[in-house]
DOZA-38928 format. One line per field, with one value per residue: residue number from 0; x, y, z of N, C-alpha, C, O, CB in turn. Coordinates in Angstrom, 2 decimals, decimal comma. Glycine has a CB too. Layout:
! DOZA-38928
i <- NUM/...
n.X <- X/...
n.Y <- Y/...
n.Z <- Z/...
ca.X <- X/...
ca.Y <- Y/...
ca.Z <- Z/...
c.X <- X/...
c.Y <- Y/...
c.Z <- Z/...
o.X <- X/...
o.Y <- Y/...
o.Z <- Z/...
cb.X <- X/...
cb.Y <- Y/...
cb.Z <- Z/...
***
This chain:
! DOZA-38928
i <- 0/1/2/3/4/5/6/7/8/9/10/11/12/13/14/15/16/17/18/19/20/21/22/23/24/25/26/27/28/29/30/31/32/33/34/35/36/37/38/39/40/41/42/43/44/45/46/47/48/49/50/51/52/53/54/55/56/57/58/59/60/61/62/63/64/65/66/67/68/69/70/71/72/73/74/75/76/77/78/79/80/81/82/83/84/85/86/87/88/89
n.X <- -64,40/-63,86/-65,87/-66,33/-68,34/-68,70/-70,30/-73,58/-76,65/-78,87/-81,44/-82,08/-82,48/-84,60/-86,68/-87,37/-88,32/-87,77/-88,83/-91,51/-91,26/-90,23/-92,40/-94,34/-93,18/-93,21/-95,96/-96,75/-95,48/-97,02/-99,49/-98,90/-98,66/-101,25/-101,97/-101,36/-101,73/-103,37/-104,81/-107,51/-109,54/-110,43/-111,74/-110,24/-107,92/-107,03/-106,52/-104,56/-102,58/-101,92/-101,03/-98,83/-97,23/-96,69/-95,31/-93,07/-91,93/-91,20/-89,31/-87,37/-86,59/-85,45/-83,24/-81,92/-81,28/-79,51/-77,47/-76,66/-75,75/-73,56/-71,97/-71,44/-69,97/-67,74/-66,63/-66,04/-63,92/-61,90/-61,88/-62,08/-64,69/-67,53/-66,73/-67,42/-67,36/-67,74/-68,71/-68,31/-71,02/-71,33
n.Y <- 21,95/18,60/15,77/12,52/9,74/7,26/5,36/4,28/4,50/1,87/1,65/4,33/4,95/3,25/4,14/6,67/9,19/7,89/5,16/5,87/7,62/5,84/4,10/5,83/6,40/3,83/3,43/5,42/4,45/2,16/3,34/4,56/2,29/1,72/2,92/1,24/-0,76/-3,02/-2,86/-2,60/-0,61/-1,75/-2,83/-4,95/-4,58/-2,19/-2,98/-4,88/-3,23/-1,67/-3,66/-4,62/-2,34/-2,21/-4,64/-4,25/-2,06/-3,19/-5,09/-3,34/-2,02/-4,13/-4,67/-2,24/-2,35/-4,54/-3,48/-1,29/-2,67/-4,12/-1,95/-0,73/-2,79/-3,00/-0,44/-0,69/-2,50/-1,03/0,09/2,97/5,35/7,10/10,27/13,65/16,95/19,92/23,28/26,54/28,78/31,93
n.Z <- -33,21/-32,51/-32,15/-30,96/-31,40/-29,24/-27,95/-28,38/-26,93/-26,81/-25,74/-25,57/-28,23/-28,92/-27,27/-28,18/-30,54/-32,83/-33,49/-34,01/-36,16/-38,07/-38,31/-39,40/-41,88/-43,01/-43,08/-44,87/-47,14/-47,49/-48,04/-50,46/-51,96/-52,44/-54,76/-56,79/-59,81/-59,47/-57,13/-54,85/-52,80/-49,80/-46,61/-45,70/-47,17/-46,05/-43,38/-43,89/-44,93/-42,68/-40,91/-42,34/-42,28/-39,52/-39,15/-40,86/-39,55/-37,09/-37,98/-39,07/-36,74/-35,32/-36,97/-36,60/-33,84/-33,86/-35,49/-33,88/-31,63/-32,70/-33,50/-31,00/-29,78/-31,49/-31,13/-28,47/-28,43/-29,41/-31,97/-33,98/-33,53/-34,95/-36,15/-35,60/-36,75/-35,16/-35,42/-34,05/-33,56/-34,92
ca.X <- -64,26/-64,16/-66,56/-66,39/-69,43/-68,12/-71,33/-74,95/-77,58/-79,92/-82,74/-82,35/-83,00/-85,90/-87,71/-87,37/-89,27/-87,30/-89,80/-92,72/-90,90/-90,12/-93,76/-95,01/-92,62/-93,73/-97,38/-96,83/-95,16/-98,20/-100,52/-98,50/-98,95/-102,66/-102,14/-100,92/-102,77/-104,23/-105,31/-108,82/-109,60/-111,42/-111,34/-109,16/-106,71/-106,59/-105,94/-103,33/-101,61/-101,48/-100,24/-97,56/-96,44/-96,23/-94,30/-91,86/-91,34/-90,53/-88,10/-86,39/-86,07/-84,55/-82,01/-81,27/-80,71/-78,34/-76,43/-76,13/-74,97/-72,27/-71,22/-70,94/-68,94/-66,53/-66,04/-65,54/-62,64/-60,86/-61,99/-62,50/-66,10/-67,90/-66,25/-68,22/-66,71/-68,69/-68,18/-68,99/-71,91/-70,90
ca.Y <- 20,97/17,26/14,93/11,14/8,96/5,99/4,40/4,73/3,77/1,21/2,02/5,72/4,96/2,57/4,90/8,04/9,39/7,09/4,14/6,51/8,12/4,69/3,62/6,76/6,18/2,55/3,61/6,20/3,55/1,32/4,16/4,71/1,01/1,70/3,44/0,23/-1,06/-4,14/-2,73/-2,02/-0,17/-2,40/-2,86/-5,93/-3,95/-1,21/-3,73/-5,47/-2,15/-1,31/-4,78/-4,62/-1,23/-2,61/-5,68/-3,64/-1,23/-4,09/-5,62/-2,27/-1,77/-5,24/-4,41/-1,11/-2,83/-5,36/-2,56/-0,53/-3,60/-4,37/-0,69/-0,57/-3,81/-2,62/0,71/-1,17/-3,20/-0,08/0,66/4,36/5,59/8,16/11,58/14,77/18,23/20,95/24,63/27,53/29,67/33,31
ca.Z <- -32,17/-32,98/-31,19/-31,43/-30,80/-28,85/-27,55/-28,62/-26,07/-27,58/-25,15/-25,94/-29,60/-28,97/-26,57/-28,67/-31,63/-33,97/-33,94/-34,55/-37,49/-38,96/-38,56/-40,31/-43,21/-43,51/-43,37/-46,11/-48,25/-47,71/-48,69/-51,85/-52,61/-52,77/-56,11/-57,76/-60,81/-59,12/-55,77/-54,63/-51,41/-48,96/-45,20/-45,57/-47,70/-45,04/-42,25/-44,39/-45,05/-41,33/-40,37/-43,06/-41,74/-38,19/-39,32/-41,41/-38,50/-36,14/-38,63/-39,16/-35,39/-34,99/-37,70/-35,95/-32,58/-34,20/-35,95/-32,74/-30,81/-33,37/-33,42/-29,62/-29,54/-32,22/-30,45/-27,19/-28,57/-29,78/-33,32/-33,90/-33,79/-35,89/-35,72/-36,09/-36,55/-34,80/-35,52/-33,21/-34,27/-34,68
c.X <- -64,67/-64,79/-66,61/-67,49/-68,88/-69,17/-72,69/-75,87/-78,73/-81,30/-83,10/-82,92/-84,39/-87,02/-87,64/-88,42/-88,91/-88,30/-91,07/-92,44/-90,80/-91,51/-94,49/-94,49/-93,13/-95,21/-97,58/-96,48/-96,30/-99,33/-100,18/-98,72/-100,40/-102,90/-101,62/-102,05/-103,75/-104,82/-106,70/-108,95/-110,76/-110,91/-110,20/-107,84/-106,15/-105,93/-104,62/-102,23/-101,06/-100,63/-98,88/-96,65/-95,89/-95,12/-92,99/-91,17/-90,60/-89,26/-87,00/-85,79/-85,15/-83,21/-81,22/-80,60/-79,46/-77,19/-75,82/-75,32/-73,60/-71,40/-70,63/-69,84/-67,64/-65,85/-65,44/-64,20/-61,55/-60,91/-62,60/-63,97/-66,31/-67,41/-67,06/-67,44/-67,79/-68,01/-69,00/-69,85/-71,51/-72,06
c.Y <- 19,62/16,45/13,53/10,41/7,57/4,94/5,04/3,86/3,18/1,58/3,48/5,82/4,35/3,35/6,38/8,15/8,53/6,01/4,75/7,03/6,97/4,16/4,52/6,57/4,88/2,66/4,40/5,32/2,58/2,07/4,37/3,42/0,89/2,17/2,49/-0,14/-2,15/-4,03/-2,11/-1,73/-0,85/-2,37/-3,85/-5,38/-2,95/-1,91/-4,38/-4,42/-1,77/-2,42/-4,88/-3,50/-1,57/-3,65/-5,11/-2,75/-2,10/-4,68/-4,57/-1,97/-2,89/-5,05/-3,26/-1,53/-3,68/-4,46/-1,80/-1,43/-3,88/-3,12/-0,50/-1,58/-3,43/-1,40/0,30/-1,87/-2,29/0,48/2,05/4,51/6,68/9,49/12,67/16,05/19,28/22,31/25,55/28,44/31,11/34,26
c.Z <- -32,75/-31,84/-31,78/-30,67/-30,51/-28,49/-27,79/-27,77/-26,86/-27,05/-25,46/-27,34/-29,64/-28,30/-26,92/-29,76/-32,85/-34,39/-34,54/-35,97/-38,50/-39,30/-39,55/-41,73/-43,81/-43,86/-44,66/-47,30/-48,53/-48,40/-50,17/-52,63/-53,02/-54,22/-57,18/-58,70/-60,37/-57,72/-55,76/-53,14/-50,70/-47,52/-45,00/-46,11/-46,70/-43,86/-42,67/-44,49/-43,68/-40,73/-41,05/-42,55/-40,36/-38,29/-39,85/-40,39/-37,49/-36,73/-38,72/-37,79/-34,94/-35,70/-37,06/-34,65/-32,85/-34,64/-34,78/-31,81/-31,40/-33,29/-32,03/-29,30/-30,24/-31,60/-29,11/-27,29/-29,14/-31,18/-33,20/-34,27/-34,81/-35,32/-36,40/-35,78/-36,31/-34,89/-34,62/-34,07/-33,92/-34,69
o.X <- -65,71/-64,29/-66,91/-67,56/-68,63/-68,96/-72,92/-75,86/-79,48/-82,22/-84,27/-83,77/-85,28/-88,17/-87,83/-89,30/-89,69/-88,60/-91,64/-93,28/-91,24/-91,78/-95,19/-95,27/-93,46/-95,66/-98,47/-97,10/-96,53/-100,03/-101,07/-98,93/-100,76/-103,92/-101,45/-103,22/-104,88/-105,28/-107,02/-108,50/-111,93/-109,78/-109,29/-106,78/-104,93/-104,88/-103,68/-101,07/-99,86/-99,61/-97,88/-95,45/-94,74/-94,11/-91,92/-89,94/-89,48/-88,24/-85,84/-84,59/-84,16/-82,16/-79,99/-79,48/-78,46/-76,05/-74,59/-74,31/-72,60/-70,20/-69,46/-68,87/-66,57/-64,62/-64,45/-63,42/-60,41/-60,05/-63,51/-64,45/-65,37/-67,66/-67,34/-66,93/-68,65/-66,86/-70,20/-69,45/-71,36/-71,88
o.Y <- 19,51/16,45/13,36/10,47/6,79/3,75/6,20/2,64/3,91/1,81/3,81/6,67/4,87/3,26/7,24/7,30/8,46/5,93/4,19/6,89/7,11/3,80/4,03/6,58/4,83/2,05/4,10/5,42/2,22/1,51/4,36/3,46/0,05/1,83/2,87/0,14/-2,18/-5,03/-1,22/-2,52/-0,56/-1,95/-3,59/-5,67/-2,86/-1,47/-4,43/-4,70/-1,56/-2,14/-5,19/-3,69/-1,25/-3,55/-5,46/-2,69/-1,77/-4,77/-4,86/-1,71/-2,64/-5,25/-3,32/-1,12/-3,54/-4,66/-1,67/-0,99/-3,89/-3,23/-0,15/-1,24/-3,52/-1,34/0,88/-1,86/-2,73/1,27/2,28/3,87/7,13/9,80/12,62/16,21/19,50/22,47/25,37/28,83/31,45/35,46
o.Z <- -33,40/-30,72/-32,96/-29,44/-31,43/-28,72/-27,44/-27,89/-27,52/-27,83/-25,61/-27,61/-30,32/-28,71/-26,06/-29,88/-33,80/-35,58/-35,48/-36,86/-39,64/-40,45/-40,44/-42,69/-45,00/-44,83/-45,45/-48,36/-49,68/-49,24/-51,02/-53,85/-53,85/-54,82/-58,33/-58,41/-60,87/-57,17/-56,55/-52,31/-50,97/-47,26/-44,21/-45,58/-46,52/-43,39/-41,88/-44,18/-43,53/-40,10/-40,40/-42,41/-40,05/-37,61/-39,36/-40,35/-37,10/-36,04/-38,46/-37,69/-34,25/-35,09/-36,98/-34,37/-32,14/-34,22/-34,70/-31,27/-30,69/-33,04/-31,90/-28,62/-29,64/-31,56/-28,66/-26,34/-29,33/-31,55/-32,41/-35,21/-35,46/-34,15/-37,60/-34,67/-37,16/-34,48/-34,44/-35,17/-32,75/-34,51
cb.X <- -65,10/-62,88/-67,99/-65,02/-70,69/-67,20/-71,17/-75,33/-78,11/-79,74/-82,72/-81,07/-82,05/-85,79/-87,58/-85,95/-89,31/-85,97/-90,19/-93,18/-89,57/-89,26/-94,55/-94,80/-91,08/-93,51/-98,08/-95,89/-93,87/-98,70/-100,67/-97,05/-98,58/-103,45/-101,45/-100,40/-102,12/-103,47/-104,35/-109,97/-109,74/-111,70/-112,54/-109,52/-107,00/-107,78/-106,93/-103,58/-102,24/-102,70/-101,00/-97,79/-97,30/-97,40/-94,81/-92,20/-92,42/-91,48/-88,44/-87,03/-87,22/-85,18/-82,31/-82,27/-81,75/-78,70/-77,00/-77,26/-75,73/-72,49/-72,13/-72,10/-69,41/-66,88/-67,09/-66,54/-62,80/-59,60/-62,86/-61,64/-66,81/-69,44/-64,75/-69,65/-65,81/-69,25/-68,20/-67,99/-73,41/-69,88
cb.Y <- 21,35/16,56/15,47/10,42/8,89/6,19/3,97/4,66/4,68/-0,33/1,81/6,56/4,18/1,22/4,72/8,46/10,87/6,45/3,25/7,67/8,89/3,58/3,53/8,23/6,16/1,44/4,31/7,42/2,77/0,77/5,53/5,14/-0,13/2,59/4,77/-1,02/-1,47/-5,43/-1,89/-2,97/1,35/-3,87/-3,23/-7,22/-3,26/-0,37/-4,80/-6,11/-0,94/-1,03/-6,09/-4,48/0,05/-3,16/-6,77/-2,82/-0,41/-5,21/-6,13/-1,00/-1,61/-6,61/-4,08/0,01/-3,65/-6,37/-1,58/0,12/-4,90/-4,78/0,50/-0,73/-5,21/-2,34/1,82/-2,08/-4,42/-0,70/-0,26/5,23/5,94/8,18/11,75/14,80/18,61/20,71/25,13/28,36/29,39/33,74
cb.Z <- -30,92/-33,51/-30,87/-31,24/-31,74/-27,69/-26,06/-30,14/-24,97/-27,55/-23,63/-25,84/-30,54/-28,32/-25,06/-29,20/-32,03/-33,63/-32,78/-33,64/-37,43/-38,31/-37,24/-39,84/-43,15/-42,47/-42,20/-46,05/-47,95/-46,40/-47,97/-51,94/-51,70/-51,79/-56,25/-57,05/-62,10/-59,24/-54,91/-55,13/-51,33/-49,43/-44,30/-46,29/-49,05/-44,56/-41,74/-45,75/-45,73/-40,43/-40,53/-44,57/-41,67/-37,36/-40,25/-42,66/-37,79/-35,72/-40,03/-39,74/-34,40/-35,38/-39,17/-35,68/-31,79/-35,32/-36,98/-31,95/-30,64/-34,85/-33,77/-28,63/-30,02/-33,68/-30,24/-26,57/-29,46/-29,60/-34,26/-34,80/-32,51/-36,15/-36,04/-35,44/-37,76/-33,38/-36,98/-32,41/-33,92/-35,71
***
């Protein structure tokens, strides 16, 4: 069975687990930055790492909202959306 995604709800994406997953990934990338050659672990470094993770998460979510808006507009004017082929489980 072929399914076509014609519209993606922006609020459904923003109020799901997606922002939390993005934040965790950004926080892990900040933690990995701690192992750089010139870093020392202090309270200011920890706060900087958390603030950087929050800022990167917000930027990524803004990019996602813009992408979803453009996708919805393009699907609305008649361009074909993403097609997914689903198979029955036997």
